[in-house]
Jmol script that loads the backbone (N, CA, C; Angstrom):
load data "model"
ATOM      1  N   UNK A   1     155.722-126.927  94.110  1.00  0.00           N
ATOM      2  CA  UNK A   1     155.483-125.569  93.729  1.00  0.00           C
ATOM      3  C   UNK A   1     154.230-125.075  94.433  1.00  0.00           C
ATOM      4  N   UNK A   2     154.352-123.956  95.051  1.00  0.00           N
ATOM      5  CA  UNK A   2     153.200-123.374  95.727  1.00  0.00           C
ATOM      6  C   UNK A   2     152.234-122.865  94.682  1.00  0.00           C
ATOM      7  N   UNK A   3     151.032-122.611  95.109  1.00  0.00           N
ATOM      8  CA  UNK A   3     150.012-122.056  94.239  1.00  0.00           C
ATOM      9  C   UNK A   3     149.930-120.562  94.470  1.00  0.00           C
ATOM     10  N   UNK A   4     149.249-119.861  93.557  1.00  0.00           N
ATOM     11  CA  UNK A   4     149.041-118.422  93.717  1.00  0.00           C
ATOM     12  C   UNK A   4     147.622-118.076  93.249  1.00  0.00           C
ATOM     13  N   UNK A   5     147.104-116.989  93.714  1.00  0.00           N
ATOM     14  CA  UNK A   5     145.773-116.520  93.291  1.00  0.00           C
ATOM     15  C   UNK A   5     146.002-115.288  92.422  1.00  0.00           C
ATOM     16  N   UNK A   6     145.375-115.302  91.267  1.00  0.00           N
ATOM     17  CA  UNK A   6     145.552-114.190  90.329  1.00  0.00           C
ATOM     18  C   UNK A   6     144.499-113.133  90.539  1.00  0.00           C
ATOM     19  N   UNK A   7     144.644-112.027  89.835  1.00  0.00           N
ATOM     20  CA  UNK A   7     143.739-110.907  89.956  1.00  0.00           C
ATOM     21  C   UNK A   7     142.327-111.203  89.463  1.00  0.00           C
ATOM     22  N   UNK A   8     142.157-112.370  88.836  1.00  0.00           N
ATOM     23  CA  UNK A   8     140.805-112.757  88.406  1.00  0.00           C
ATOM     24  C   UNK A   8     139.927-113.207  89.602  1.00  0.00           C
ATOM     25  N   UNK A   9     140.525-113.312  90.775  1.00  0.00           N
ATOM     26  CA  UNK A   9     139.823-113.702  91.984  1.00  0.00           C
ATOM     27  C   UNK A   9     138.611-112.774  92.199  1.00  0.00           C
ATOM     28  N   UNK A  10     137.456-113.379  92.502  1.00  0.00           N
ATOM     29  CA  UNK A  10     136.228-112.597  92.724  1.00  0.00           C
ATOM     30  C   UNK A  10     135.871-112.482  94.206  1.00  0.00           C
ATOM     31  N   UNK A  11     136.824-112.849  95.063  1.00  0.00           N
ATOM     32  CA  UNK A  11     136.615-112.771  96.536  1.00  0.00           C
ATOM     33  C   UNK A  11     135.352-113.485  96.971  1.00  0.00           C
ATOM     34  N   UNK A  12     135.146-114.684  96.470  1.00  0.00           N
ATOM     35  CA  UNK A  12     133.940-115.419  96.810  1.00  0.00           C
ATOM     36  C   UNK A  12     134.020-116.143  98.147  1.00  0.00           C
ATOM     37  N   UNK A  13     135.195-116.195  98.743  1.00  0.00           N
ATOM     38  CA  UNK A  13     135.401-116.755 100.085  1.00  0.00           C
ATOM     39  C   UNK A  13     135.362-118.276 100.184  1.00  0.00           C
ATOM     40  N   UNK A  14     135.336-119.009  99.060  1.00  0.00           N
ATOM     41  CA  UNK A  14     135.221-120.450  99.167  1.00  0.00           C
ATOM     42  C   UNK A  14     136.563-121.153  99.363  1.00  0.00           C
ATOM     43  N   UNK A  15     137.669-120.548  98.933  1.00  0.00           N
ATOM     44  CA  UNK A  15     138.945-121.217  99.022  1.00  0.00           C
ATOM     45  C   UNK A  15     139.561-121.181 100.433  1.00  0.00           C
ATOM     46  N   UNK A  16     139.418-120.093 101.119  1.00  0.00           N
ATOM     47  CA  UNK A  16     140.100-119.940 102.417  1.00  0.00           C
ATOM     48  C   UNK A  16     139.763-121.063 103.408  1.00  0.00           C
ATOM     49  N   UNK A  17     138.494-121.397 103.630  1.00  0.00           N
ATOM     50  CA  UNK A  17     138.240-122.474 104.613  1.00  0.00           C
ATOM     51  C   UNK A  17     138.663-123.870 104.134  1.00  0.00           C
ATOM     52  N   UNK A  18     138.905-124.026 102.835  1.00  0.00           N
ATOM     53  CA  UNK A  18     139.286-125.350 102.323  1.00  0.00           C
ATOM     54  C   UNK A  18     140.758-125.666 102.530  1.00  0.00           C
ATOM     55  N   UNK A  19     141.568-124.658 102.815  1.00  0.00           N
ATOM     56  CA  UNK A  19     143.025-124.862 102.897  1.00  0.00           C
ATOM     57  C   UNK A  19     143.387-125.508 104.234  1.00  0.00           C
ATOM     58  N   UNK A  20     143.928-126.722 104.228  1.00  0.00           N
ATOM     59  CA  UNK A  20     144.275-127.407 105.459  1.00  0.00           C
ATOM     60  C   UNK A  20     145.507-126.777 106.163  1.00  0.00           C
ATOM     61  N   UNK A  21     146.268-125.955 105.461  1.00  0.00           N
ATOM     62  CA  UNK A  21     147.454-125.364 106.042  1.00  0.00           C
ATOM     63  C   UNK A  21     147.248-123.915 106.422  1.00  0.00           C
ATOM     64  N   UNK A  22     146.048-123.405 106.255  1.00  0.00           N
ATOM     65  CA  UNK A  22     145.738-122.002 106.534  1.00  0.00           C
ATOM     66  C   UNK A  22     146.692-121.081 105.806  1.00  0.00           C
ATOM     67  N   UNK A  23     146.972-121.412 104.546  1.00  0.00           N
ATOM     68  CA  UNK A  23     147.882-120.612 103.723  1.00  0.00           C
ATOM     69  C   UNK A  23     147.180-119.476 102.959  1.00  0.00           C
ATOM     70  N   UNK A  24     145.830-119.500 102.947  1.00  0.00           N
ATOM     71  CA  UNK A  24     145.097-118.520 102.177  1.00  0.00           C
ATOM     72  C   UNK A  24     144.514-117.475 103.128  1.00  0.00           C
ATOM     73  N   UNK A  25     144.687-116.219 102.725  1.00  0.00           N
ATOM     74  CA  UNK A  25     144.142-115.109 103.538  1.00  0.00           C
ATOM     75  C   UNK A  25     143.683-113.996 102.617  1.00  0.00           C
ATOM     76  N   UNK A  26     142.887-113.094 103.123  1.00  0.00           N
ATOM     77  CA  UNK A  26     142.404-111.953 102.364  1.00  0.00           C
ATOM     78  C   UNK A  26     143.535-110.955 102.166  1.00  0.00           C
ATOM     79  N   UNK A  27     143.816-110.617 100.939  1.00  0.00           N
ATOM     80  CA  UNK A  27     144.817-109.603 100.625  1.00  0.00           C
ATOM     81  C   UNK A  27     144.175-108.240 100.500  1.00  0.00           C
ATOM     82  N   UNK A  28     144.918-107.287  99.998  1.00  0.00           N
ATOM     83  CA  UNK A  28     144.355-105.928  99.814  1.00  0.00           C
ATOM     84  C   UNK A  28     143.203-105.886  98.830  1.00  0.00           C
ATOM     85  N   UNK A  29     143.353-106.627  97.699  1.00  0.00           N
ATOM     86  CA  UNK A  29     142.336-106.585  96.682  1.00  0.00           C
ATOM     87  C   UNK A  29     141.660-107.960  96.462  1.00  0.00           C
ATOM     88  N   UNK A  30     142.359-109.027  96.735  1.00  0.00           N
ATOM     89  CA  UNK A  30     141.803-110.359  96.562  1.00  0.00           C
ATOM     90  C   UNK A  30     142.620-111.312  97.443  1.00  0.00           C
ATOM     91  N   UNK A  31     142.185-112.558  97.519  1.00  0.00           N
ATOM     92  CA  UNK A  31     142.837-113.529  98.373  1.00  0.00           C
ATOM     93  C   UNK A  31     144.276-113.801  97.889  1.00  0.00           C
ATOM     94  N   UNK A  32     145.131-114.165  98.842  1.00  0.00           N
ATOM     95  CA  UNK A  32     146.537-114.462  98.543  1.00  0.00           C
ATOM     96  C   UNK A  32     146.901-115.794  99.212  1.00  0.00           C
ATOM     97  N   UNK A  33     147.940-116.419  98.699  1.00  0.00           N
ATOM     98  CA  UNK A  33     148.420-117.690  99.233  1.00  0.00           C
ATOM     99  C   UNK A  33     149.843-117.458  99.782  1.00  0.00           C
ATOM    100  N   UNK A  34     150.106-117.874 100.981  1.00  0.00           N
ATOM    101  CA  UNK A  34     151.444-117.799 101.603  1.00  0.00           C
ATOM    102  C   UNK A  34     152.222-119.014 101.094  1.00  0.00           C
ATOM    103  N   UNK A  35     153.216-118.772 100.264  1.00  0.00           N
ATOM    104  CA  UNK A  35     154.008-119.854  99.659  1.00  0.00           C
ATOM    105  C   UNK A  35     154.723-120.676 100.731  1.00  0.00           C
ATOM    106  N   UNK A  36     155.030-120.095 101.851  1.00  0.00           N
ATOM    107  CA  UNK A  36     155.698-120.859 102.939  1.00  0.00           C
ATOM    108  C   UNK A  36     154.769-121.896 103.562  1.00  0.00           C
ATOM    109  N   UNK A  37     153.475-121.711 103.437  1.00  0.00           N
ATOM    110  CA  UNK A  37     152.521-122.649 104.010  1.00  0.00           C
ATOM    111  C   UNK A  37     151.840-123.570 102.991  1.00  0.00           C
ATOM    112  N   UNK A  38     151.920-123.188 101.739  1.00  0.00           N
ATOM    113  CA  UNK A  38     151.235-123.943 100.675  1.00  0.00           C
ATOM    114  C   UNK A  38     151.989-125.207 100.304  1.00  0.00           C
ATOM    115  N   UNK A  39     151.323-126.365 100.450  1.00  0.00           N
ATOM    116  CA  UNK A  39     151.895-127.628 100.048  1.00  0.00           C
ATOM    117  C   UNK A  39     151.126-128.198  98.868  1.00  0.00           C
ATOM    118  N   UNK A  40     150.251-127.417  98.249  1.00  0.00           N
ATOM    119  CA  UNK A  40     149.347-127.913  97.193  1.00  0.00           C
ATOM    120  C   UNK A  40     148.527-129.079  97.764  1.00  0.00           C
ATOM    121  N   UNK A  41     148.302-129.089  99.010  1.00  0.00           N
ATOM    122  CA  UNK A  41     147.555-130.117  99.749  1.00  0.00           C
ATOM    123  C   UNK A  41     148.267-131.477  99.783  1.00  0.00           C
ATOM    124  N   UNK A  42     149.543-131.540  99.395  1.00  0.00           N
ATOM    125  CA  UNK A  42     150.313-132.739  99.513  1.00  0.00           C
ATOM    126  C   UNK A  42     150.359-133.124 100.991  1.00  0.00           C
ATOM    127  N   UNK A  43     150.078-134.400 101.286  1.00  0.00           N
ATOM    128  CA  UNK A  43     150.011-134.855 102.644  1.00  0.00           C
ATOM    129  C   UNK A  43     148.628-134.835 103.228  1.00  0.00           C
ATOM    130  N   UNK A  44     147.749-134.017 102.647  1.00  0.00           N
ATOM    131  CA  UNK A  44     146.372-133.911 103.112  1.00  0.00           C
ATOM    132  C   UNK A  44     145.408-134.551 102.119  1.00  0.00           C
ATOM    133  N   UNK A  45     145.496-134.145 100.847  1.00  0.00           N
ATOM    134  CA  UNK A  45     144.596-134.575  99.803  1.00  0.00           C
ATOM    135  C   UNK A  45     145.367-134.884  98.528  1.00  0.00           C
ATOM    136  N   UNK A  46     144.682-135.555  97.599  1.00  0.00           N
ATOM    137  CA  UNK A  46     145.288-135.869  96.304  1.00  0.00           C
ATOM    138  C   UNK A  46     145.375-134.663  95.378  1.00  0.00           C
ATOM    139  N   UNK A  47     144.515-133.679  95.578  1.00  0.00           N
ATOM    140  CA  UNK A  47     144.481-132.506  94.729  1.00  0.00           C
ATOM    141  C   UNK A  47     144.326-131.262  95.597  1.00  0.00           C
ATOM    142  N   UNK A  48     144.848-130.142  95.119  1.00  0.00           N
ATOM    143  CA  UNK A  48     144.696-128.892  95.878  1.00  0.00           C
ATOM    144  C   UNK A  48     143.197-128.541  96.041  1.00  0.00           C
ATOM    145  N   UNK A  49     142.760-128.413  97.262  1.00  0.00           N
ATOM    146  CA  UNK A  49     141.349-128.182  97.517  1.00  0.00           C
ATOM    147  C   UNK A  49     140.885-126.805  97.062  1.00  0.00           C
ATOM    148  N   UNK A  50     141.730-125.776  97.148  1.00  0.00           N
ATOM    149  CA  UNK A  50     141.350-124.474  96.696  1.00  0.00           C
ATOM    150  C   UNK A  50     141.057-124.457  95.217  1.00  0.00           C
ATOM    151  N   UNK A  51     141.868-125.163  94.457  1.00  0.00           N
ATOM    152  CA  UNK A  51     141.671-125.274  92.990  1.00  0.00           C
ATOM    153  C   UNK A  51     140.339-125.971  92.701  1.00  0.00           C
ATOM    154  N   UNK A  52     140.038-126.986  93.483  1.00  0.00           N
ATOM    155  CA  UNK A  52     138.808-127.760  93.259  1.00  0.00           C
ATOM    156  C   UNK A  52     137.543-126.911  93.449  1.00  0.00           C
ATOM    157  N   UNK A  53     137.567-125.994  94.414  1.00  0.00           N
ATOM    158  CA  UNK A  53     136.355-125.221  94.724  1.00  0.00           C
ATOM    159  C   UNK A  53     136.285-123.865  94.027  1.00  0.00           C
ATOM    160  N   UNK A  54     137.375-123.410  93.431  1.00  0.00           N
ATOM    161  CA  UNK A  54     137.408-122.095  92.822  1.00  0.00           C
ATOM    162  C   UNK A  54     136.482-122.028  91.594  1.00  0.00           C
ATOM    163  N   UNK A  55     135.507-121.107  91.625  1.00  0.00           N
ATOM    164  CA  UNK A  55     134.553-121.027  90.516  1.00  0.00           C
ATOM    165  C   UNK A  55     135.089-120.298  89.289  1.00  0.00           C
ATOM    166  N   UNK A  56     136.220-119.594  89.424  1.00  0.00           N
ATOM    167  CA  UNK A  56     136.704-118.812  88.274  1.00  0.00           C
ATOM    168  C   UNK A  56     138.102-119.270  87.782  1.00  0.00           C
ATOM    169  N   UNK A  57     138.601-120.365  88.304  1.00  0.00           N
ATOM    170  CA  UNK A  57     139.872-120.930  87.842  1.00  0.00           C
ATOM    171  C   UNK A  57     141.013-119.895  87.884  1.00  0.00           C
ATOM    172  N   UNK A  58     141.205-119.324  89.072  1.00  0.00           N
ATOM    173  CA  UNK A  58     142.248-118.268  89.204  1.00  0.00           C
ATOM    174  C   UNK A  58     143.382-118.699  90.126  1.00  0.00           C
ATOM    175  N   UNK A  59     143.606-120.016  90.271  1.00  0.00           N
ATOM    176  CA  UNK A  59     144.636-120.508  91.199  1.00  0.00           C
ATOM    177  C   UNK A  59     145.615-121.411  90.447  1.00  0.00           C
ATOM    178  N   UNK A  60     146.573-120.813  89.726  1.00  0.00           N
ATOM    179  CA  UNK A  60     147.599-121.624  89.044  1.00  0.00           C
ATOM    180  C   UNK A  60     148.798-121.900  89.949  1.00  0.00           C
ATOM    181  N   UNK A  61     149.718-122.736  89.450  1.00  0.00           N
ATOM    182  CA  UNK A  61     150.982-122.909  90.155  1.00  0.00           C
ATOM    183  C   UNK A  61     151.781-121.613  90.072  1.00  0.00           C
ATOM    184  N   UNK A  62     152.501-121.324  91.130  1.00  0.00           N
ATOM    185  CA  UNK A  62     153.313-120.115  91.226  1.00  0.00           C
ATOM    186  C   UNK A  62     154.687-120.403  90.664  1.00  0.00           C
ATOM    187  N   UNK A  63     155.045-119.866  89.482  1.00  0.00           N
ATOM    188  CA  UNK A  63     156.321-120.160  88.889  1.00  0.00           C
ATOM    189  C   UNK A  63     157.502-119.631  89.729  1.00  0.00           C
ATOM    190  N   UNK A  64     157.225-118.731  90.628  1.00  0.00           N
ATOM    191  CA  UNK A  64     158.270-118.167  91.493  1.00  0.00           C
ATOM    192  C   UNK A  64     158.578-119.056  92.682  1.00  0.00           C
ATOM    193  N   UNK A  65     157.833-120.144  92.862  1.00  0.00           N
ATOM    194  CA  UNK A  65     158.057-121.027  93.998  1.00  0.00           C
ATOM    195  C   UNK A  65     157.997-122.482  93.542  1.00  0.00           C
ATOM    196  N   UNK A  66     158.916-122.877  92.684  1.00  0.00           N
ATOM    197  CA  UNK A  66     158.961-124.243  92.157  1.00  0.00           C
ATOM    198  C   UNK A  66     159.428-125.196  93.256  1.00  0.00           C
ATOM    199  N   UNK A  67     158.648-126.250  93.467  1.00  0.00           N
ATOM    200  CA  UNK A  67     158.997-127.278  94.466  1.00  0.00           C
ATOM    201  C   UNK A  67     158.595-128.655  93.948  1.00  0.00           C
ATOM    202  N   UNK A  68     159.389-129.641  94.277  1.00  0.00           N
ATOM    203  CA  UNK A  68     159.101-131.032  93.877  1.00  0.00           C
ATOM    204  C   UNK A  68     158.068-131.619  94.860  1.00  0.00           C
ATOM    205  N   UNK A  69     157.548-132.747  94.488  1.00  0.00           N
ATOM    206  CA  UNK A  69     156.619-133.461  95.404  1.00  0.00           C
ATOM    207  C   UNK A  69     157.315-133.760  96.743  1.00  0.00           C
ATOM    208  N   UNK A  70     158.592-134.102  96.690  1.00  0.00           N
ATOM    209  CA  UNK A  70     159.344-134.408  97.882  1.00  0.00           C
ATOM    210  C   UNK A  70     159.496-133.158  98.777  1.00  0.00           C
ATOM    211  N   UNK A  71     159.756-132.042  98.148  1.00  0.00           N
ATOM    212  CA  UNK A  71     159.847-130.777  98.911  1.00  0.00           C
ATOM    213  C   UNK A  71     158.503-130.396  99.519  1.00  0.00           C
ATOM    214  N   UNK A  72     157.437-130.588  98.755  1.00  0.00           N
ATOM    215  CA  UNK A  72     156.125-130.289  99.327  1.00  0.00           C
ATOM    216  C   UNK A  72     155.770-131.205 100.485  1.00  0.00           C
ATOM    217  N   UNK A  73     156.163-132.477 100.397  1.00  0.00           N
ATOM    218  CA  UNK A  73     155.917-133.412 101.473  1.00  0.00           C
ATOM    219  C   UNK A  73     156.753-133.038 102.715  1.00  0.00           C
ATOM    220  N   UNK A  74     157.975-132.615 102.506  1.00  0.00           N
ATOM    221  CA  UNK A  74     158.817-132.173 103.606  1.00  0.00           C
ATOM    222  C   UNK A  74     158.212-130.946 104.297  1.00  0.00           C
ATOM    223  N   UNK A  75     157.655-130.056 103.475  1.00  0.00           N
ATOM    224  CA  UNK A  75     157.012-128.850 104.039  1.00  0.00           C
ATOM    225  C   UNK A  75     155.779-129.255 104.851  1.00  0.00           C
ATOM    226  N   UNK A  76     155.022-130.229 104.342  1.00  0.00           N
ATOM    227  CA  UNK A  76     153.847-130.769 105.057  1.00  0.00           C
ATOM    228  C   UNK A  76     154.278-131.289 106.446  1.00  0.00           C
ATOM    229  N   UNK A  77     155.363-132.102 106.471  1.00  0.00           N
ATOM    230  CA  UNK A  77     155.835-132.648 107.727  1.00  0.00           C
ATOM    231  C   UNK A  77     156.272-131.546 108.705  1.00  0.00           C
ATOM    232  N   UNK A  78     156.927-130.534 108.169  1.00  0.00           N
ATOM    233  CA  UNK A  78     157.393-129.396 108.977  1.00  0.00           C
ATOM    234  C   UNK A  78     156.207-128.626 109.557  1.00  0.00           C
ATOM    235  N   UNK A  79     155.197-128.379 108.731  1.00  0.00           N
ATOM    236  CA  UNK A  79     154.044-127.604 109.168  1.00  0.00           C
ATOM    237  C   UNK A  79     153.164-128.351 110.173  1.00  0.00           C
ATOM    238  N   UNK A  80     153.049-129.683 109.965  1.00  0.00           N
ATOM    239  CA  UNK A  80     152.090-130.438 110.783  1.00  0.00           C
ATOM    240  C   UNK A  80     152.730-131.217 111.925  1.00  0.00           C
ATOM    241  N   UNK A  81     154.036-131.401 111.844  1.00  0.00           N
ATOM    242  CA  UNK A  81     154.703-132.208 112.857  1.00  0.00           C
ATOM    243  C   UNK A  81     154.398-133.677 112.731  1.00  0.00           C
ATOM    244  N   UNK A  82     153.839-134.087 111.589  1.00  0.00           N
ATOM    245  CA  UNK A  82     153.488-135.495 111.317  1.00  0.00           C
ATOM    246  C   UNK A  82     154.589-136.193 110.571  1.00  0.00           C
TER     247      UNK A  82
END
end "model"
wireframe off; spacefill off
backbone 0.3
color backbone group
């Protein structure tokens, strides 16, 4: 399941550089996560790095993009070529 950033985002800029897949970018009002690139850091880290650094806890799982660990790992392989 990809992650999403909610409107509680304070645009603090700490999540974007932490994403190994470059899935986070500045949206119109707050940061957004590209579900096609988000692997929840599967393949890179044990935990999603954006969630770890977010000071306001505004990065939940996106219920509109449910994916299993296997699907996230397949996406990691596709994105990285590893």
